[in-house]
N, C-alpha and C positions, 0 to 999 in steps of 0.2 A: 157529106156533112156529118153523118152519124159517126163515121170513122174518125173524123177530125175532133168531134166532141169527146169521143171515147179517149183519144190520145191526150187531149187536154185534161180530162178528168184524172187519168193515170199520172200525168205530170204533176198535177196539183197534189195528189196523194203522196207522191214521192217527196215533194218539197216539204209537206207536213211531217212525214216520217223523219226526214233528215233534221228538221227543226226540233222535233221531240227528242231525237238522240242527242243533239247538241245541248239541249236544256238539261237532259239527264246527266251528261258528262260534267256540265257546269255545276250542277247541284252536288255531284259526288266529289268534285274538286274542292268546292267550298266546305263540304262536310269534313273531308280529310284535313284541310287546312285548319279548320276550327278545332278538330280533335288534337292535332299537333300543337296548336297554340295553347290549348287548355292543359295538355300534358306538360309542356315546357313551363307554363305558369305555375303548375303545382310543384314541379321539381324545384323551380326557383324559390317558391315559398318554403319548401322543405329545407333547402340548403340555407336559406336566410335565417331559418329558425334554429339552426345548429350554431354552436359557439364559434367565433372566428378563430379561436386558438387552435382548433382542430385543423383548420386549413394551414395555419402557420406551421404546425407540427409536421403535417404531410409535406409541405414545401421544404422544411428543414431536412427531413429524411430523404427526400428526393435529391436535394443538393448534396447531401452527404454521400449518397450512392454514386452520384455523378463524379464527385471528387475522388471517391475510392477507386472507381473504374479508371479514371484518368491518371491517377498517381502511379508511378512505377516504383517509387521507394516507399516502403511501409512506414519508415520513420517520419515521413512528411505528412502523415495523415492528420486531419484537423483536430488535434488534441491539445490546443493551447489554452483551453478552458481550465482554470485552476481547480474547479470542482471535480473535473474528471480525474485529474492527478490525485486529488485528495481522496476520492472514493476508492481509486485503485490502491493507494497507499494504505488506507484503512484495512482493506481486505488482505493485502499482502502482510501487514504487520500482525494482524490477528492470526493468520495462517502460520507464519514462521514461528511466532512465540509459542503457540499451542503445540505445534508439531515437535519442536525441539526442547520443550520445557524440562523433561526428565534429564536430558544431557546437561542443561544449564544448572540444574540442582547439583549434579555430580561435580560440575566445574566449581561451584561455590564451595562445596565441601573440600575438594582437593586443594583449593587456593588458600584455605584457612591456615593461619600461622600459629605455631605452638599448639598443635592439636592434641587431644587426648588419644590414648592408645586405640580406642574403638574407631577413631577416624583416620588412622594411619593406613590409608589404602595403598596397595602396591601398584595398582593399575585402574583404568577406568572400568574394566569388566569386573574387577574385584570390588570396586566401589558399588556398582549396581547390585551384585550378589549380596554384599554385606548389608546394604540398606534394605533390600527386600526381605532378607532373612530376619533382621532384628527389628525393623520398623513397619514392615508391610509394604505392599506395592502401592497403596494409596499415598504413602508419604512422598513418592516421587513427584506428586503434583501439589505439594503444600505451597500455598501462596499464589497459585495460578489465577484465581478469580480476580484479584487486583490487576494483574498483568493483562488478562483478557479484556477488562473494562477500559484500561487506559492505553493499551498498545495501538488500538485503532486510531484514535484522535492524534496521538503522537506521531505515528508514521504517516498519517494523512497530511498533517502539517509539514512533516519532513520532506516528503516527495513533492508536494506543491511548492514549497520554498526552493527546493533544488531546481525544479524545472523553470521557475520564474527567474532565479539567479543565473541559471545556465543560458537562458535566452538573452539576458542583458549582457553577460560577459561575452557571449558569442558574438553579439553585435559589435563589441569593442575590440575583442582579441581574436576573433575568428571562431567559426563553429567547432572545429576539431582541436582547438588549442588546449593542451593539458592543464595549463595554468588556470584557465577559465573553469575547467571541471573541478580543480582543487578548491578554488575560491567558492564555487557554488556548493560543493560538498561540505566545506568547513562552515559556511553560513547556515546551511540546513541543519547541521548537527547542533548548533546553538538553540534553535527552535525545538528540536527533538529533546535535548537534555533538560530544558526547562520543565518539560512535562514528565519525563521518565526518571529523573533523579530521585524524587520522593517515592516513586513506585519501586525503584530498585532497592531503596533503603528498607522498605517494608518487606519486599520479596526476599531479600537476602537474610533478614532476621527470621522469616518463616522457614527458610531453607536450612538454617543452622541445625547442627546435631543437638537433639533433645531440646528443641525450641519450646519455650514455656507459653507461647501464644496459641490461643485456640483457633483464631481465624485472622484474616487480613484486617478486618475491621477492629478486632480486639487489639491487634498489634499497633494499628494507627492511633487508636485512642490512648493506649499506654505510652507510646512515644510522645504524643502531644502533651499529656498530663505530666509525665515524669521528666522529660528532657526539653520540652518546648518545640516551637516551630523549626528552629535551626537544625534540629536533629534530622529533619527530612532532607536538608540540603548540605549536610556535613561533607559529603563527597562530591559536591557540585564542581569545585575547582579541579579535582582529580578527574572527574568525568569529562570535563571539557578538554583537559590536557590529554586525555586518552582518545576521545572521540573525534576531535578536530583532525589530528594527524591520521587517525584510522580512516575517517571518511574521505579525507583528501587523497590518501593512498588508494582507498577502495574505488572511488569514482574515476580517478585518473587511470588506474589499472584496468577497470572495467571497460572504459571507452577505448583504450588502446588495444586490449585483447579482442574486443568485439570487432574493431576495425580490421585487425589482422586476420581474424578467422572468417570474417564476412565482408571482404572488400567491396563486393558488388551491392551490399546493403539490401539483400533479398530477405523475404520473410522466412526466417528460420528460428523458431522458438528455442530449439536446442542450443543455439549460439548464446542466447540470453542466459540460459541455465549454466552452461560451462563458463562463460565469461564472469557471471556474477559469483559463482562458487569459487573460482580461482582467485578473483580479486578480493573477495571477502576473507578467504583463508590466509592469503598473503598479508593483508592488513591486520588481521587478528594476531598472527604470529609475531609481528613486529611491535605490537602495542600491548603485549601480555603483562609486562611489569606494572603498567598503570592499572590494569584490571585487578592484579593482586593487591595493590595498594588501596584501590577503591573498596574491595571486599573487606580488607582489614578495617578501614574507617567505618564501614556500615555495620559491621558485626561486633565491634569491640564493646566491652562493658564501660560504664561510666564510673567516675570516682564516687565511692560511697558517700552518702549524704550530700551529694552535689549533682547538678545537671551537666557538669562539664565532662567531656570525654577524656580518656587517658592519653590518646594520641590525636594530635591536631594537624591537619594539613598534609599536603603531598610530601614535602621534604621530611617531616617527622616520620611519616609512614614509611618512606623508602629507607630511612636510616634504621628504623625498627626492624624491617624485614631483613636487612643486611646483617644486623646484629644477631637476630634469632636464627635465621636459616642460611645465611651466607649468600653468595652470588646465585646459587641454584634456586634460592627462594623466589627470585624475581620471575622465574618461569614455572612455578608450581601451577599445575593444572592447565598447561598450555595445550595438551592434546584434546581434552574435552572442550576447551575454548574454541579451538579450530574446528572441531567437529560440531560445535554449536553454530558458529557464525557462517562457515562455508555453506552448509545446506540451507541455512536461513536466508542468506543473500541469494542463493540460487532459486529458492522458492519465491522470494520477493520479486526478483527480476522476471521470473517466468510468469507470475500473475500480472505484473505490470506490462 
């Protein structure tokens, strides 16, 4: 009996020990669950306190990365947003104009018709040496602040318009149709010239030999006061006649050269540089006569005691150039023009 009671007592103690262990595990499990619940609740509160735009931005970046990884052709990256093209165009326009501005000044000097003896340069290198020796190195950047200010918006609108027009013409004529590229380039140049024609008028007066203007602002005020608003757009017709063919040729040649050099459409920035430089140089060479005429219209004096210019319009300008300088006058300054536009377009397409 004693043994039986002892064994029953041990059995009861074992049951109690197991029950205590089970209760302890239950308490630990409930505590752990409570901690997890409270942690999750605090995290949810933290996330909910943050602005929802942050999550949208994270999702957008995530989707962009997924699209980037999935796309084989870099030309098909999601860049249909006009603001992206505008921002890239602004950067490209400022970079190209600032980098090539001294060459552009020499081009304006060499294109001048009926020049004084001091401006009869034998070559582009001779022009650089003469300008730096007689006027100082700072004169190579006369008029650049105006260009720096306006080139960004003009080129931003230019490339945004081109990409939008190319998308619409591509849907109708085919993505690689050169006619579509020509139409898009011509339309974009109309937007660009509306902004840049007044800028070019001020810039070229500042670039003239022995210019009497102290600054771009002084030049703008003097033109407005003495010649009126029309003086800023005196060369607009010539600018359009020059830039529409130039940009049609430029974009058509660029797309064709790029497709020829990179048929697999792989990511090769050097292809953009080479294609843009060759296309820009070709288009510049073929449209040089219009630039000579534009320079003449922008830099000519007005009739004494009158706001009217001596030479009006493209036809009158071309006739004047032929009478003064002969057929060779139409290609005055073609070398610095090519050396301005070819690197400029290469820089532009490299940034884009």
